[in-house]
C-alpha positions as CSV (number, residue, x, y, z in Angstrom):
1,M,10.9,-29.8,-4.4
2,S,8.9,-33.0,-3.4
3,T,8.9,-33.8,-6.7
4,A,12.0,-32.8,-7.5
5,R,13.4,-35.2,-4.6
6,S,11.1,-38.1,-5.3
7,E,12.6,-38.8,-8.5
8,K,16.2,-39.2,-7.2
9,R,14.7,-41.7,-4.8
10,A,13.7,-44.1,-7.9
11,K,16.3,-46.3,-7.0
12,E,15.8,-46.5,-3.4
13,V,12.1,-47.4,-4.1
14,G,13.0,-50.0,-6.6
15,V,15.3,-52.0,-4.3
16,R,12.4,-51.7,-1.8
17,K,9.7,-52.7,-3.6
18,V,12.2,-55.9,-4.6
19,M,12.3,-56.5,-0.6
20,G,8.8,-56.3,-0.7
21,A,7.6,-53.1,0.4
22,A,3.8,-53.0,-0.7
23,K,2.4,-50.2,-2.0
24,G,0.6,-48.9,0.6
25,K,3.5,-49.0,2.8
26,L,5.1,-47.1,0.2
27,V,3.2,-44.3,0.0
28,A,2.2,-44.0,3.5
29,Q,6.0,-43.2,4.5
30,F,6.3,-40.2,1.6
31,I,3.1,-38.9,3.0
32,V,4.4,-39.0,6.9
33,E,7.7,-37.6,5.5
34,A,6.1,-34.9,3.8
35,V,3.5,-33.8,6.7
36,V,6.3,-34.2,9.4
37,M,8.1,-31.7,7.8
38,A,4.9,-29.7,7.5
39,F,4.5,-29.6,11.1
40,I,8.6,-28.3,11.7
41,A,7.2,-25.7,9.6
42,V,4.4,-25.0,11.7
43,I,6.1,-25.2,14.6
44,V,9.0,-22.6,13.0
45,A,6.1,-20.4,11.8
46,V,4.4,-19.7,14.8
47,F,7.6,-18.9,17.1
48,L,8.3,-16.8,13.6
49,V,4.7,-15.0,14.1
50,Y,5.0,-14.4,18.1
51,T,8.6,-12.8,17.4
52,V,7.7,-10.1,14.5
53,L,4.0,-9.7,16.2
54,P,4.9,-7.2,18.1
55,S,6.0,-5.2,15.2
56,F,3.4,-5.8,13.0
57,N,1.0,-4.1,15.5
58,T,2.7,-1.3,15.8
59,M,2.5,-1.1,12.1
60,V,-1.3,-1.8,11.9
61,Q,-1.7,-0.1,15.5
62,K,-3.9,-3.3,16.6
63,E,-3.8,-5.6,19.1
64,L,-3.4,-9.2,17.8
65,F,-2.4,-12.5,19.7
66,I,-2.1,-15.6,19.6
67,D,-3.4,-17.8,22.2
68,L,-2.1,-21.4,21.4
69,L,-4.2,-22.5,24.0
70,K,-8.0,-22.1,22.3
71,P,-9.0,-25.2,20.8
72,I,-9.9,-23.0,17.4
73,H,-6.2,-21.8,17.0
74,L,-4.9,-25.5,17.9
75,F,-7.5,-27.0,15.1
76,Y,-6.7,-24.1,12.7
77,L,-2.7,-24.7,13.0
78,L,-3.1,-28.2,12.7
79,S,-5.3,-28.4,10.1
80,I,-2.8,-26.5,8.0
81,G,0.3,-28.8,8.6
82,L,-2.0,-31.6,7.9
83,V,-3.1,-30.5,4.2
84,T,-0.1,-28.9,3.4
85,G,1.6,-32.1,4.2
86,L,-0.7,-34.1,2.4
87,L,-0.9,-31.6,-0.5
88,A,3.1,-31.7,-1.1
89,G,3.5,-35.5,-0.1
90,S,0.2,-37.2,-2.4
91,Y,1.8,-36.7,-5.5
92,P,5.0,-37.9,-4.9
93,A,4.0,-40.9,-2.9
94,F,1.8,-42.0,-5.8
95,Y,4.4,-41.3,-8.5
96,L,7.1,-43.0,-6.7
97,S,5.1,-46.5,-5.4
98,S,4.0,-46.5,-8.8
99,F,7.7,-47.3,-10.6
100,N,8.6,-50.9,-11.8
101,P,10.9,-52.0,-9.9
102,I,12.7,-53.4,-12.9
103,T,12.6,-49.8,-15.3
104,V,14.2,-48.3,-11.9
105,L,17.3,-50.9,-11.5
106,K,17.6,-50.8,-15.2
107,N,18.2,-46.8,-15.1
108,I,15.6,-46.8,-18.0
109,K,14.3,-43.3,-18.5
110,L,10.5,-43.3,-16.5
111,P,7.7,-42.1,-18.6
112,S,6.0,-40.2,-16.1
113,A,9.0,-37.8,-15.3
114,A,7.5,-35.2,-17.7
115,G,4.7,-34.8,-15.9
116,A,6.9,-34.5,-12.9
117,G,8.5,-31.3,-14.3
118,F,5.5,-29.6,-15.6
119,I,4.3,-29.4,-12.0
120,R,7.6,-28.3,-11.0
121,Q,8.0,-25.7,-14.3
122,S,4.1,-24.6,-13.0
123,L,4.4,-24.0,-9.4
124,V,7.4,-22.0,-10.4
125,V,5.4,-19.5,-13.0
126,I,2.8,-19.3,-10.1
127,Q,5.1,-18.3,-7.6
128,F,6.9,-15.4,-9.6
129,S,3.4,-14.3,-11.3
130,V,2.5,-14.0,-7.9
131,S,5.8,-12.2,-6.8
132,I,5.9,-9.4,-10.1
133,I,1.4,-8.6,-9.5
134,L,2.4,-7.7,-6.0
135,I,5.9,-5.6,-6.9
136,I,3.6,-3.6,-9.4
137,G,0.7,-3.2,-6.9
138,T,3.2,-2.0,-4.5
139,V,5.2,0.7,-6.9
140,I,1.3,2.2,-8.2
141,I,0.1,2.3,-4.5
142,Y,3.3,4.5,-4.1
143,Q,2.4,6.7,-6.5
144,Q,-1.5,7.1,-5.8
145,I,-0.5,8.2,-2.7
146,Q,2.1,10.3,-4.0
147,H,0.1,12.0,-6.5
148,V,-2.4,13.1,-4.1
149,K,-0.2,14.4,-1.5
150,N,2.1,16.7,-3.9
151,R,-1.6,18.0,-5.6
152,Q,-2.2,21.6,-4.7
153,L,-4.2,22.1,-1.9
154,G,-6.0,25.8,-2.4
155,Y,-3.7,26.6,0.7
156,Q,-0.6,26.0,2.8
157,K,-0.7,23.4,5.2
158,D,3.0,24.0,6.3
159,N,3.5,25.8,9.8
160,L,-0.2,25.7,10.6
161,V,-2.0,24.6,13.9
162,Y,-5.5,24.9,15.1
163,I,-7.0,24.4,18.8
164,D,-9.9,23.4,19.7
165,T,-11.0,26.4,22.3
166,K,-12.9,26.6,25.2
167,G,-14.2,29.3,27.5
168,K,-14.4,33.0,26.1
169,L,-11.5,33.7,24.1
170,T,-13.9,34.2,21.1
171,D,-15.7,37.5,22.8
172,H,-12.1,38.6,22.8
173,F,-10.4,37.4,19.7
174,A,-9.4,40.7,18.3
175,A,-7.4,41.6,20.7
176,V,-6.0,37.7,21.3
177,N,-4.8,38.0,17.5
178,N,-2.9,41.7,18.0
179,E,-1.2,40.3,21.3
180,L,-0.3,36.8,19.2
181,K,0.7,38.8,16.2
182,Q,3.0,40.7,18.8
183,T,5.2,37.5,19.8
184,G,6.9,38.1,16.3
185,V,6.3,34.3,15.5
186,V,2.6,34.5,14.6
187,A,1.8,35.3,10.6
188,D,-2.5,35.3,10.9
189,A,-4.5,34.0,13.2
190,S,-8.5,33.2,12.4
191,L,-11.4,31.7,13.8
192,S,-14.0,28.8,12.2
193,E,-17.0,26.7,13.4
194,Y,-14.8,23.3,11.7
195,P,-10.7,22.9,11.6
196,I,-10.1,23.5,7.8
197,L,-9.4,19.5,6.4
198,Q,-12.8,18.5,8.0
199,I,-16.2,21.1,7.2
200,W,-18.9,18.8,7.7
201,S,-21.7,21.2,7.7
202,N,-23.8,21.3,4.6
203,T,-27.1,22.2,3.2
204,D,-29.2,22.2,0.3
205,N,-31.0,25.3,1.5
206,F,-30.1,27.7,-0.9
207,S,-31.5,29.4,-4.4
208,W,-29.9,31.6,-7.2
209,D,-31.4,33.2,-10.0
210,G,-31.5,30.7,-12.9
211,K,-31.0,27.8,-10.7
212,D,-32.4,24.5,-12.0
213,V,-35.5,23.3,-9.7
214,S,-34.5,19.7,-10.8
215,K,-31.6,19.8,-8.9
216,N,-31.0,20.8,-5.4
217,P,-26.8,20.1,-4.4
218,L,-25.5,20.1,-1.4
219,I,-23.2,23.2,-0.6
220,T,-21.0,23.2,2.4
221,I,-21.1,26.1,4.7
222,E,-18.2,27.5,7.3
223,S,-18.7,30.4,9.8
224,V,-15.4,31.9,9.9
225,S,-13.5,35.1,11.7
226,P,-12.5,37.7,9.0
227,Q,-9.1,36.6,9.2
228,F,-9.8,33.2,7.9
229,V,-8.7,33.7,4.1
230,S,-5.2,35.1,4.8
231,T,-4.2,32.5,7.3
232,M,-4.9,29.7,5.3
233,N,-3.2,31.7,2.3
234,M,-5.5,31.1,0.2
235,K,-5.8,32.8,-3.1
236,L,-8.7,35.5,-3.9
237,L,-9.8,35.1,-7.8
238,T,-12.1,37.6,-7.7
239,G,-14.1,40.3,-5.5
240,R,-12.9,41.1,-2.1
241,D,-11.7,39.5,1.2
242,F,-13.9,40.0,4.7
243,Y,-13.9,43.5,6.3
244,A,-12.1,43.3,9.7
245,N,-15.0,44.2,11.2
246,A,-17.6,41.2,10.8
247,K,-20.6,43.4,11.3
248,L,-20.1,45.3,8.3
249,D,-20.6,41.0,6.0
250,S,-23.1,40.0,7.8
251,S,-25.1,39.9,4.8
252,N,-22.2,38.8,2.7
253,V,-20.6,35.7,1.7
254,I,-17.7,34.5,0.1
255,I,-17.9,31.6,-2.2
256,N,-15.5,29.2,-4.0
257,E,-15.2,28.9,-7.7
258,A,-17.3,25.3,-7.3
259,F,-19.9,26.8,-6.4
260,A,-19.2,29.8,-8.7
261,K,-19.6,27.2,-11.9
262,Q,-22.5,25.6,-9.9
263,M,-24.8,28.9,-10.2
264,G,-24.0,29.4,-14.1
265,K,-24.1,33.0,-15.0
266,A,-25.3,33.9,-11.4
267,G,-22.0,32.9,-9.8
268,H,-20.1,36.4,-10.0
269,V,-19.4,39.2,-7.7
270,G,-22.1,40.6,-6.8
271,G,-24.4,37.7,-7.1
272,I,-27.4,36.9,-5.0
273,I,-28.1,33.7,-3.1
274,R,-30.9,32.8,-0.9
275,D,-31.7,31.0,2.1
276,G,-34.4,29.2,2.9
277,G,-36.1,32.2,4.8
278,S,-35.3,33.9,2.0
279,K,-32.4,36.1,3.3
280,P,-30.6,37.4,0.5
281,Y,-26.6,36.8,0.4
282,Q,-24.2,39.3,-1.5
283,I,-21.0,37.5,-3.0
284,A,-18.9,40.0,-1.9
285,G,-15.6,37.3,-3.4
286,I,-14.8,34.2,-4.8
287,I,-11.5,32.1,-3.7
288,K,-10.3,29.0,-5.3
289,D,-11.2,25.6,-4.7
290,F,-9.4,24.0,-2.0
291,L,-9.3,20.3,-0.8
292,Y,-11.3,19.2,2.6
293,N,-12.6,16.1,3.9
294,D,-12.0,13.8,0.8
295,M,-8.3,14.5,-1.0
296,Y,-9.5,12.6,-3.9
297,V,-11.6,14.0,-5.0
298,S,-12.4,17.9,-7.2
299,G,-13.3,20.9,-5.2
300,A,-16.9,20.7,-3.5
301,P,-18.8,23.3,-3.4
302,L,-18.6,26.2,-0.4
303,M,-19.7,29.1,0.9
304,L,-18.1,31.5,3.9
305,F,-19.8,33.6,6.0
306,S,-17.8,36.1,8.9
307,R,-19.5,35.0,11.9
308,P,-16.7,34.6,14.5
309,Q,-18.8,34.2,16.9
310,N,-19.5,31.0,18.9
311,N,-16.9,29.4,17.0
312,N,-14.2,26.7,18.1
313,I,-11.2,26.2,16.0
314,L,-8.5,28.6,16.6
315,T,-6.2,28.4,13.5
316,I,-2.4,30.0,13.9
317,R,-0.2,30.4,11.4
318,F,3.3,30.6,12.1
319,K,6.0,32.9,10.3
320,Q,8.3,31.0,7.6
321,G,11.7,29.8,9.2
322,V,10.5,29.9,12.6
323,N,11.5,27.9,15.4
324,L,8.5,25.9,15.9
325,T,8.9,24.5,19.4
326,E,9.9,28.0,20.1
327,A,6.5,29.8,18.7
328,L,4.8,27.1,20.1
329,A,5.7,27.5,23.7
330,K,5.1,31.7,22.7
331,A,1.7,31.2,21.1
332,G,1.0,29.1,24.4
333,E,1.3,31.6,26.6
334,V,-0.6,34.0,24.6
335,Y,-3.5,31.2,24.6
336,K,-3.4,30.5,28.4
337,R,-3.5,34.6,29.9
338,A,-6.8,35.2,27.1
339,N,-8.0,31.9,28.3
340,P,-7.2,30.9,31.5
341,G,-7.8,27.5,33.3
342,Y,-8.0,25.1,29.6
343,P,-4.7,23.5,28.3
344,F,-2.9,24.7,25.0
345,E,-3.8,21.7,22.9
346,Y,-2.8,21.9,19.7
347,K,-2.8,20.1,16.2
348,F,-0.7,20.6,13.2
349,V,-2.9,20.8,9.9
350,D,-0.3,19.0,8.0
351,A,0.2,15.9,10.3
352,D,-4.1,15.7,10.4
353,F,-3.1,15.7,6.2
354,D,-0.8,12.5,6.5
355,E,-3.2,10.7,8.9
356,L,-5.6,11.0,5.5
357,F,-3.8,8.6,4.0
358,K,-3.1,6.1,6.8
359,T,-5.2,3.4,5.2
360,E,-3.8,3.7,1.7
361,A,0.3,4.0,3.2
362,L,-0.8,1.1,5.4
363,T,-2.0,-0.7,2.2
364,G,1.6,0.4,0.5
365,K,3.4,-1.3,3.2
366,L,2.0,-4.2,4.0
367,S,2.1,-5.2,-0.5
368,G,5.4,-4.1,0.2
369,I,6.2,-6.6,2.8
370,F,4.1,-9.6,1.5
371,A,5.7,-8.6,-2.4
372,S,9.3,-9.2,-0.5
373,L,8.0,-12.5,1.0
374,A,7.0,-13.9,-2.2
375,I,10.1,-13.1,-4.1
376,V,12.0,-14.5,-0.9
377,I,9.4,-17.6,-1.0
378,S,10.2,-17.6,-4.7
379,C,13.8,-17.5,-5.2
380,L,14.2,-20.5,-2.6
381,G,12.1,-22.7,-4.7
382,L,13.7,-21.6,-7.9
383,F,17.4,-21.8,-5.7
384,G,16.5,-25.7,-5.2
385,L,15.4,-26.5,-8.5
386,A,18.1,-25.0,-9.8
387,A,20.7,-27.0,-7.8
388,Y,18.4,-30.0,-8.6
389,T,18.8,-29.5,-12.5
390,A,22.7,-28.8,-12.2
391,E,23.0,-31.9,-10.2
392,R,21.0,-33.5,-12.7
393,R,22.8,-32.9,-15.8
394,I,26.1,-32.8,-14.0
395,K,27.2,-35.4,-16.9
396,E,26.2,-33.6,-19.6
397,I,28.0,-30.2,-18.5
398,G,31.1,-32.4,-18.0
399,I,30.8,-33.3,-21.8
400,R,30.6,-30.0,-22.9
401,K,33.1,-28.8,-21.1
402,V,35.4,-31.3,-22.3
403,L,34.3,-30.7,-25.7
404,G,35.2,-26.5,-25.5
405,A,32.4,-25.1,-23.8
406,S,32.7,-21.9,-21.9
407,V,31.8,-21.2,-18.2
408,A,29.7,-18.5,-19.6
409,G,27.9,-20.7,-22.0
410,L,27.0,-23.1,-19.4
411,T,25.9,-20.6,-17.2
412,G,23.5,-19.3,-19.9
413,L,23.0,-22.7,-21.1
414,L,21.1,-23.2,-17.3
415,S,20.1,-20.1,-16.5
416,L,18.2,-19.8,-19.9
417,D,15.5,-22.7,-18.7
418,F,14.5,-20.7,-16.3
419,L,14.2,-17.2,-17.4
420,K,11.9,-18.9,-19.8
421,L,9.9,-19.7,-17.3
422,V,10.0,-16.1,-15.9
423,A,9.1,-14.6,-19.4
424,V,6.0,-17.2,-18.6
425,S,5.1,-15.1,-15.4
426,C,5.3,-12.2,-16.8
427,L,2.8,-13.0,-19.5
428,I,0.2,-13.8,-16.8
429,A,0.9,-11.2,-14.2
430,F,0.9,-8.1,-16.4
431,P,-2.8,-8.6,-17.1
432,V,-4.0,-9.6,-14.1
433,A,-2.4,-6.7,-12.2
434,W,-3.3,-3.9,-14.6
435,Y,-6.9,-5.5,-14.0
436,A,-6.7,-5.6,-10.1
437,I,-5.1,-2.1,-10.1
438,N,-7.4,-0.6,-12.5
439,N,-10.3,-2.1,-9.9
440,W,-8.7,-0.4,-6.8
441,L,-8.0,3.1,-8.6
442,Q,-11.5,3.3,-9.7
443,S,-12.5,4.5,-6.5
444,Y,-10.1,7.4,-6.3
445,Q,-11.7,10.0,-8.6
446,Y,-8.2,11.9,-8.4
447,R,-5.8,9.3,-9.3
448,V,-2.3,8.6,-10.8
449,T,-2.4,7.0,-14.5
450,V,-0.8,3.3,-15.1
451,Q,2.9,3.5,-16.7
452,W,4.0,1.4,-18.9
453,W,7.3,1.1,-17.6
454,V,5.9,0.1,-13.9
455,F,5.2,-3.2,-15.5
456,A,8.7,-3.0,-17.2
457,A,10.8,-2.6,-14.9
458,A,8.4,-5.2,-12.2
459,G,9.5,-7.7,-14.8
460,I,13.0,-6.9,-15.3
461,A,13.6,-6.8,-11.5
462,A,12.1,-10.8,-11.9
463,I,14.2,-12.0,-14.1
464,V,17.2,-9.9,-12.9
465,I,16.1,-11.6,-9.5
466,A,15.9,-15.4,-10.8
467,L,19.3,-14.5,-12.8
468,A,21.1,-14.0,-9.8
469,T,19.0,-17.1,-8.0
470,V,19.8,-19.1,-10.5
471,S,23.4,-17.9,-11.7
472,F,25.2,-19.6,-8.1
473,Q,23.9,-22.7,-8.8
474,A,25.0,-22.4,-12.4
475,V,28.3,-21.0,-12.1
476,K,29.1,-23.8,-9.3
477,A,28.1,-26.4,-12.0
478,A,30.4,-24.8,-14.7
479,L,32.8,-24.4,-12.8
480,S,32.8,-28.3,-11.2
481,N,35.7,-31.0,-12.5
482,P,34.4,-32.5,-16.1
483,V,36.9,-35.3,-14.8
484,K,35.1,-35.9,-10.9
485,S,31.5,-35.7,-12.7
486,M,31.9,-38.1,-15.2
487,R,33.3,-41.0,-13.4
488,S,31.0,-43.9,-13.0
489,E,28.7,-44.2,-10.6
């Protein structure tokens, strides 16, 4: 916009130079104008930041604040205003001050105008390239989050709550479980050492027949009550579930299919696993892999022990279709009777599941916001540039209308140059976006495949946005009265 406006002031500069204005004073005038404009923008920006900061803090769950009285903050604001003003004003200042007044006042075409045009076009291309990259990034991040959220977990997370128990509830859990089921709202309940989504107990202290001695993989272990598999609605691939009497399974375990594959030929029902003390455990059943800890990887090797004692996590599954508010109240009454003196503080498994994607969801929101801001900024620049171009070519438009050009034809003529710039932006943005997105996705083992249509959609969106922005000025210019536009200045 600065370079566009500068050419309109060429005659002003010519007159000033004829009247004796020195080049240095002209340079200083234009730079000061740009710096003043930049500092006005700084003041407006600070006001906007104060306005949106509470909402931003809520979104990112931070407590950011601005302390304008802090010297370092004042220094940054002054530096931003000064540097921006110098960058925006330096080229027009030196460009205008170099005009030959005779050339300008005789309406001779300025030889350096092409350079200014190239700068304007380059800035439009850069702005729209950034916008397209952010649009693509926003779409891919959203797809990645949904891709992982919708994958099979290996259990049903809905209607599932867990409580970090205290007291001696585990000592009479069988009676508590029966009383919970008698409420009519509970399908099943179980005890475990850790919540289903966070099982952090790992060891490499196990061996089996045929184990590769050069490898010592970590195996996740979890102590549970016999109702664990049924409460989680896990799928038993082969073998049996734990007996209701936990003591009958003191030497038996249930493993997942990832551990069975790790064991090779020994990974079958009846296979023997030994711990560091050479105590043998027999495989009673094999369950389908379920996801825990990291939702972006495949199921990790895991082994379940039937040990309800000293487990602190009570997991309750409510029946489908029940009113959860009423169901929680009934379950809470049972819990308080069985465990007096301790609060019924529950958490939903599906809420914890959504919390695991907090970082990715925030990244998606921020990229969407910045994409929107980049588009708005790009459109503002494009709108002003289109107005400048239409005004500059007003006589040409008038002549074309007199010679029979239609409004649609003139609109297309004025819009075409800008659409070419957006097309160039697409050619730049696509490979950059592909490289950046692929690098980001490499950090996830379970990831979405980048589809070509995302790039096509982003490019089409950018073209439509640019066309909508330019069309207003183009149509306005095309509808102007040619008699007025062709009058002598």
